[in-house]
N, C-alpha and C positions, 0 to 999 in steps of 0.2 A: 939442818936437814934439807935435802933437795926436794923440789916440788915436781920432779920429772916422773911421769907415769909411763908404765910399759903399755904397749898396744895390747888390745884385748886378745887377739889370736896370733900375733906375730906373722900372719900370712901363711904359715906352714902347718899349723895345727888348728883345726876348727872345732867349734862346739857342735852339738847335735843340730841346733837350729841353722847354723852357718852351713853345715854339710848338706842339710835339706835344701837350703836355698841354692847351693851349688848344683845339686842334682835335679832340682825342681820337684822335690817331694816334701812331705811334712816331716817334722822332727820325730814324730811318732813312728813313721816309716823307717827312718834312720835307726831308731832304737830297736825296732824289730829286726832289721838287717844285722845289727850288731849282736843281738841276742841269739840269732840263728847261726852266727859265725860267717855270714856273707861278707861282712865288713870288719876288718881288724881295727882296734883302738889302742891308744896310748893311755894307760891308767896312771895319772900323776899322783892321785890319792884315792881314797875310797869313794869320794864324791866328785872328783875332778877328772873327767874323761875327755879326751880330745881325739879327733880323727885327722890323720895326716892327709894333706892334699894329694900326695903321691898315691895313696891308697884309693882315694876317690877317683883319680884319673885312671888308675889301673882297672878299677871296677867298671868305669864307663867304657874304656877301650875294649875290655873283655866282652862287652855286650853290644858292641858296634855291629850293626847288621847292614850289609850292602853299602853302597856309596863310597866316597873317597874321603879319607882324612887329610885335611890340609894343615900342615904344620907352619906355625909362624916362623918367620926368618929372623 
């Protein structure tokens, strides 16, 4: 049997806690945002829920106020 372990989030789908860290809010706030429908999730099973990084970026972009967005090259 191989001793290779998969990364926790694969970098594309985040836990509530990781999504909160990304947006700078608590995991409880992320849970409320999901419950209200503000933020979509991927339900892998009844207890395994992940948030796509693309959805977090879209959420953030939709709430950008003023200023200029600088894209990495």
